Every structure is written in structure tokens, then in C-alpha cells.
N, C-alpha and C positions, 0 to 999 in steps of 0.2 A: 401244167400242161395246158397247152392250149389244143385246141379244134376245132379251130374257125373255120369255115368252105367259104370259098370265094367264087363266085361264077362272075363274066365278064359276057353283060349282054349288050353289046355295042358299046355307050361312053359307060357302063353304069355296072358296077360290083353288085353286086349279090353276096349276102353278112349273114349267113346262119349258123351258128355253133355255138361253144360251150367254154371260158377261157376258168380256168383253177390254178393258183398258183399257193404250195404250200407252206413258202416258206418267205414270200414276201408281197407285198402289197402293188396293184398293179395299176397305173394311169392308164387311163384309155381318153384319146382327144381325137374326134370324126372333123376328118375336113375337108369333106363332102355327104352329101345325102343325107336317109333321115329313118327311124326307126326306131327298135326297144333298146332298151340292154333292161335287164332284170324287171321289163313290163314297165320301166320308166320312158317317154320318148326323147328320141335325141336328134337332134339336127348337127347341122354344119356349123363348126367350133363348140361344140361341147366337152363339158371334158368333167370325165369321172373318175372315181378313186375307190378303188374295191379290193376292201382287206384281205387279209392273206387267209386259207383255209374256207372262202367262198366261191360260192358257184356264180357264174358270172353266164347268161344267157344275152346273145346278141342278134336279132332278127333284122333286115333291112335292107338298105342299099347305102353304100357309098365306100370310103375308106379311111382310114384310121392310123394313129400312130399307140403302139402299145410300148408302155416303159416300166420296168419292174429291177426291184436290187437285187442283186448278189453277190452273196456271199466269198471273199477270197482267204485264201488265206496262208 
């Protein structure tokens, strides 16, 4: 479940929200901006791995790529 709100303010995107996946880890790579992810600071090109079943809170400005694994049967 991803509930991240992104608001544009001229050339910046404000990020505020929560990411939670029960079946997969999540990889987050920030392409621009700065802020905090689970109280840890991030800046451009930082990457984080979030284990499954763990809440992840994103606060700040910028843009990111989120990757997760889905099971196909």
C-alpha cells in the first residue's frame, strides 16, 4: 500500500506520506530533492531498502523511483 502525496510547487515536488508493502521489500532511489525517510536524511541519488511489513514515512521535496517485487503465478 502506497499513500504518498506529491504536490508541485513550481519546480519542486513536496513528498509526504507512508509506504507499506506486506509481500515485498521496497527499494526507493531519490532522483532529486532532500528530506527524511523514516527520520533518516536523504538527498539526490540516495537509495534505501525497506523490508516487507515495515512502515516507511517519507517527508521532504523531490522525486523518487520505487521498486518492488510482485509474485506471478
